[in-house]
VOGUKOL-106633 format. One record per residue: residue number from 1; chain; x, y, z of N, C-alpha, C in turn. Coordinates in pm, 1 decimal. Example, Ala and Ser with C-alpha at 12.3 -4.5 7.8 and 13.67 -1.06 7.14 Angstrom:
% VOGUKOL-106633
seq 1, mol A, nxx 1319.0, nyy -569.0, nzz 780.0, caxx 1230.0, cayy -450.0, cazz 780.0, cxx 1320.0, cyy -330.0, czz 780.0
seq 2, mol A, nxx 1285.0, nyy -225.0, nzz 708.0, caxx 1367.0, cayy -106.0, cazz 714.0, cxx 1290.0, cyy 3.0, czz 787.0
END
This chain:
% VOGUKOL-106633
seq 1, mol A, nxx 1451.3, nyy -3008.1, nzz -2038.4, caxx 1356.6, cayy -2894.2, cazz -2149.9, cxx 1488.6, cyy -2844.4, czz -2203.2
seq 2, mol A, nxx 1433.8, nyy -2788.0, nzz -2373.4, caxx 1524.4, cayy -2733.8, cazz -2373.9, cxx 1545.7, cyy -2594.1, czz -2389.2
seq 3, mol A, nxx 1692.5, nyy -2533.0, nzz -2351.4, caxx 1705.8, cayy -2401.0, cazz -2367.4, cxx 1622.7, cyy -2283.9, czz -2392.8
seq 4, mol A, nxx 1635.0, nyy -2372.5, nzz -2585.2, caxx 1619.2, cayy -2293.2, cazz -2696.1, cxx 1527.5, cyy -2351.1, czz -2735.0
seq 5, mol A, nxx 1443.5, nyy -2290.7, nzz -2851.4, caxx 1430.4, cayy -2372.9, cazz -3030.4, cxx 1483.9, cyy -2381.9, czz -3072.2
seq 6, mol A, nxx 1448.6, nyy -2473.2, nzz -3132.0, caxx 1497.5, cayy -2543.3, cazz -3271.2, cxx 1550.5, cyy -2441.7, czz -3388.1
seq 7, mol A, nxx 1684.4, nyy -2443.2, nzz -3450.4, caxx 1645.4, cayy -2281.5, cazz -3473.3, cxx 1666.1, cyy -2368.6, czz -3649.8
seq 8, mol A, nxx 1734.4, nyy -2469.1, nzz -3697.9, caxx 1744.7, cayy -2537.8, cazz -3815.0, cxx 1634.6, cyy -2640.7, czz -3904.1
seq 9, mol A, nxx 1571.6, nyy -2540.3, nzz -3830.1, caxx 1435.1, cayy -2662.9, cazz -3863.5, cxx 1368.2, cyy -2540.5, czz -4038.8
seq 10, mol A, nxx 1435.2, nyy -2449.3, nzz -4082.8, caxx 1463.8, cayy -2397.6, cazz -4211.5, cxx 1599.3, cyy -2366.8, czz -4259.1
seq 11, mol A, nxx 1636.2, nyy -2272.2, nzz -4377.5, caxx 1755.1, cayy -2245.7, cazz -4394.1, cxx 1772.2, cyy -2059.1, czz -4354.9
seq 12, mol A, nxx 1912.6, nyy -2089.2, nzz -4253.6, caxx 1935.8, cayy -1983.7, cazz -4144.6, cxx 1972.3, cyy -1856.9, czz -4262.2
seq 13, mol A, nxx 1846.6, nyy -1781.8, nzz -4208.6, caxx 1973.1, cayy -1642.7, cazz -4328.9, cxx 2085.5, cyy -1547.0, czz -4225.1
seq 14, mol A, nxx 2195.5, nyy -1608.5, nzz -4278.8, caxx 2242.6, cayy -1553.1, cazz -4207.8, cxx 2378.6, cyy -1490.7, czz -4309.0
seq 15, mol A, nxx 2437.6, nyy -1376.9, nzz -4227.2, caxx 2511.5, cayy -1300.5, cazz -4398.4, cxx 2622.7, cyy -1327.2, czz -4379.4
seq 16, mol A, nxx 2718.3, nyy -1385.8, nzz -4453.4, caxx 2790.3, cayy -1373.5, cazz -4533.7, cxx 2938.9, cyy -1326.2, czz -4441.0
seq 17, mol A, nxx 2938.8, nyy -1165.2, nzz -4401.7, caxx 2976.1, cayy -1107.3, cazz -4336.7, cxx 2967.9, cyy -1162.5, czz -4177.5
seq 18, mol A, nxx 3088.1, nyy -1166.1, nzz -4095.3, caxx 3072.6, cayy -1224.7, cazz -3989.3, cxx 3042.9, cyy -1033.8, czz -3870.3
seq 19, mol A, nxx 2919.6, nyy -1070.0, nzz -3774.3, caxx 2901.5, cayy -939.2, cazz -3757.0, cxx 2941.1, cyy -894.8, czz -3610.9
seq 20, mol A, nxx 3061.3, nyy -986.7, nzz -3529.4, caxx 3187.0, cayy -946.3, cazz -3475.2, cxx 3268.9, cyy -929.6, czz -3501.4
seq 21, mol A, nxx 3369.2, nyy -985.6, nzz -3635.3, caxx 3516.1, cayy -982.1, cazz -3650.7, cxx 3494.6, cyy -881.1, czz -3750.7
seq 22, mol A, nxx 3387.2, nyy -907.7, nzz -3845.5, caxx 3397.7, cayy -839.0, cazz -3964.8, cxx 3453.4, cyy -885.2, czz -4114.2
seq 23, mol A, nxx 3495.5, nyy -1052.2, nzz -4126.1, caxx 3551.2, cayy -1112.6, cazz -4139.1, cxx 3436.7, cyy -1184.0, czz -4245.0
seq 24, mol A, nxx 3447.7, nyy -1216.5, nzz -4364.1, caxx 3409.2, cayy -1380.4, cazz -4406.9, cxx 3318.9, cyy -1413.2, czz -4350.6
seq 25, mol A, nxx 3257.2, nyy -1499.6, nzz -4352.5, caxx 3238.1, cayy -1641.3, cazz -4297.5, cxx 3328.6, cyy -1760.8, czz -4357.0
seq 26, mol A, nxx 3298.0, nyy -1753.4, nzz -4438.5, caxx 3408.1, cayy -1846.1, cazz -4523.4, cxx 3489.8, cyy -1854.8, czz -4570.4
seq 27, mol A, nxx 3599.6, nyy -1786.9, nzz -4490.3, caxx 3729.8, cayy -1748.5, cazz -4523.4, cxx 3826.8, cyy -1862.0, czz -4348.6
seq 28, mol A, nxx 3725.8, nyy -1825.8, nzz -4274.0, caxx 3772.8, cayy -1898.6, cazz -4147.0, cxx 3676.8, cyy -1939.7, czz -4025.4
seq 29, mol A, nxx 3735.7, nyy -2004.4, nzz -3894.0, caxx 3669.1, cayy -2053.8, cazz -3839.9, cxx 3616.2, cyy -1918.7, czz -3690.0
seq 30, mol A, nxx 3457.1, nyy -1985.0, nzz -3681.2, caxx 3463.3, cayy -1864.8, cazz -3637.4, cxx 3350.0, cyy -1902.3, czz -3502.6
seq 31, mol A, nxx 3417.9, nyy -2025.1, nzz -3456.0, caxx 3374.0, cayy -2033.1, cazz -3305.0, cxx 3328.3, cyy -1935.5, czz -3209.0
seq 32, mol A, nxx 3536.7, nyy -1868.4, nzz -3186.9, caxx 3540.3, cayy -1778.4, cazz -3114.8, cxx 3395.6, cyy -1643.0, czz -3109.7
seq 33, mol A, nxx 3373.8, nyy -1621.0, nzz -3232.4, caxx 3296.3, cayy -1533.8, cazz -3277.4, cxx 3123.5, cyy -1571.9, czz -3216.6
seq 34, mol A, nxx 3122.0, nyy -1682.3, nzz -3278.1, caxx 2990.4, cayy -1739.3, cazz -3217.5, cxx 3013.6, cyy -1757.3, czz -3101.2
seq 35, mol A, nxx 3062.4, nyy -1813.3, nzz -3004.5, caxx 3050.1, cayy -1802.0, cazz -2867.2, cxx 3046.7, cyy -1634.4, czz -2780.5
seq 36, mol A, nxx 3105.3, nyy -1541.7, nzz -2895.0, caxx 3084.8, cayy -1400.3, cazz -2816.7, cxx 2951.3, cyy -1372.3, czz -2873.8
seq 37, mol A, nxx 2871.9, nyy -1412.2, nzz -2965.9, caxx 2745.6, cayy -1363.4, cazz -3014.0, cxx 2655.1, cyy -1426.9, czz -2922.3
seq 38, mol A, nxx 2673.0, nyy -1563.1, nzz -2881.8, caxx 2549.1, cayy -1617.3, cazz -2755.0, cxx 2509.1, cyy -1579.7, czz -2635.5
seq 39, mol A, nxx 2669.0, nyy -1507.3, nzz -2594.8, caxx 2636.5, cayy -1417.8, cazz -2465.0, cxx 2584.4, cyy -1316.5, czz -2534.5
seq 40, mol A, nxx 2622.2, nyy -1241.9, nzz -2590.0, caxx 2550.3, cayy -1128.2, cazz -2622.0, cxx 2402.7, cyy -1128.8, czz -2698.5
seq 41, mol A, nxx 2339.1, nyy -1258.1, nzz -2704.9, caxx 2196.8, cayy -1275.1, cazz -2716.6, cxx 2123.0, cyy -1348.1, czz -2602.0
seq 42, mol A, nxx 2229.0, nyy -1396.9, nzz -2496.9, caxx 2144.9, cayy -1443.7, cazz -2328.9, cxx 2019.2, cyy -1376.9, czz -2337.0
seq 43, mol A, nxx 2037.2, nyy -1351.4, nzz -2317.6, caxx 1905.3, cayy -1181.0, cazz -2245.8, cxx 1799.5, cyy -1205.7, czz -2314.6
seq 44, mol A, nxx 1868.2, nyy -1191.1, nzz -2467.4, caxx 1766.8, cayy -1125.9, cazz -2588.1, cxx 1665.7, cyy -1313.5, czz -2593.4
seq 45, mol A, nxx 1766.9, nyy -1420.2, nzz -2608.3, caxx 1670.0, cayy -1553.7, cazz -2569.0, cxx 1584.0, cyy -1573.3, czz -2433.6
seq 46, mol A, nxx 1643.6, nyy -1535.1, nzz -2358.7, caxx 1577.8, cayy -1542.8, cazz -2188.0, cxx 1434.7, cyy -1492.7, czz -2206.9
seq 47, mol A, nxx 1419.7, nyy -1316.3, nzz -2259.7, caxx 1297.6, cayy -1281.9, cazz -2257.0, cxx 1204.3, cyy -1386.6, czz -2363.1
seq 48, mol A, nxx 1296.9, nyy -1402.4, nzz -2524.4, caxx 1182.1, cayy -1496.7, cazz -2578.5, cxx 1126.8, cyy -1621.8, czz -2533.1
seq 49, mol A, nxx 1203.1, nyy -1694.5, nzz -2437.5, caxx 1167.2, cayy -1767.7, cazz -2399.0, cxx 1050.7, cyy -1763.4, czz -2278.9
seq 50, mol A, nxx 1074.2, nyy -1633.4, nzz -2198.9, caxx 959.0, cayy -1608.0, cazz -2120.8, cxx 856.9, cyy -1617.0, czz -2189.3
seq 51, mol A, nxx 862.7, nyy -1511.7, nzz -2285.6, caxx 719.8, cayy -1488.7, cazz -2378.4, cxx 644.2, cyy -1645.7, czz -2373.5
seq 52, mol A, nxx 750.6, nyy -1688.0, nzz -2470.2, caxx 656.3, cayy -1838.7, cazz -2498.6, cxx 616.5, cyy -1902.4, czz -2384.5
seq 53, mol A, nxx 698.0, nyy -1907.4, nzz -2260.6, caxx 633.7, cayy -1981.0, cazz -2169.5, cxx 512.6, cyy -1913.1, czz -2120.4
seq 54, mol A, nxx 499.2, nyy -1788.9, nzz -2111.6, caxx 389.2, cayy -1703.3, cazz -2057.7, cxx 285.7, cyy -1824.3, czz -2171.6
seq 55, mol A, nxx 278.9, nyy -1748.9, nzz -2301.4, caxx 217.0, cayy -1829.9, cazz -2417.7, cxx 130.4, cyy -1945.3, czz -2376.1
seq 56, mol A, nxx 172.3, nyy -2043.4, nzz -2284.9, caxx 153.0, cayy -2172.9, cazz -2268.1, cxx 105.1, cyy -2197.1, czz -2167.2
seq 57, mol A, nxx 159.8, nyy -2062.9, nzz -2051.8, caxx 86.8, cayy -2092.2, cazz -1929.7, cxx -61.7, cyy -2051.4, czz -1922.0
seq 58, mol A, nxx -47.5, nyy -1890.4, nzz -2072.1, caxx -195.9, cayy -1835.2, cazz -2049.4, cxx -283.6, cyy -2004.2, czz -2125.7
seq 59, mol A, nxx -250.4, nyy -2070.2, nzz -2190.8, caxx -350.6, cayy -2161.7, cazz -2258.7, cxx -445.7, cyy -2121.0, czz -2352.2
seq 60, mol A, nxx -578.7, nyy -2170.4, nzz -2338.2, caxx -664.3, cayy -2102.9, cazz -2454.7, cxx -672.1, cyy -2215.4, czz -2563.9
seq 61, mol A, nxx -748.0, nyy -2180.9, nzz -2695.9, caxx -775.9, cayy -2251.3, cazz -2801.7, cxx -693.8, cyy -2184.4, czz -2904.2
seq 62, mol A, nxx -645.8, nyy -2242.0, nzz -2967.2, caxx -577.2, cayy -2202.4, cazz -3149.8, cxx -613.1, cyy -2180.6, czz -3200.5
seq 63, mol A, nxx -751.4, nyy -2254.0, nzz -3217.5, caxx -898.4, cayy -2262.1, cazz -3326.5, cxx -1024.7, cyy -2211.4, czz -3300.0
seq 64, mol A, nxx -1067.2, nyy -2159.5, nzz -3382.0, caxx -1151.4, cayy -2118.9, cazz -3325.3, cxx -1241.9, cyy -2250.9, czz -3360.6
seq 65, mol A, nxx -1393.7, nyy -2276.9, nzz -3332.4, caxx -1446.7, cayy -2406.1, cazz -3376.8, cxx -1585.7, cyy -2316.8, czz -3450.2
END
């Protein structure tokens, strides 16, 4: 089971300036920044995925007949 939903189903709206180091994303590699961002967002993702699981567990019909 996936830990997170797929994010690349559409163009990602990322700013051109890195929010961690403050430098342009296109000028250097941001692997370390990406790891830092993932650690910071871990709790946010956990909460999001818990909400998705609760909606699925709740069940119900998506479409009205």
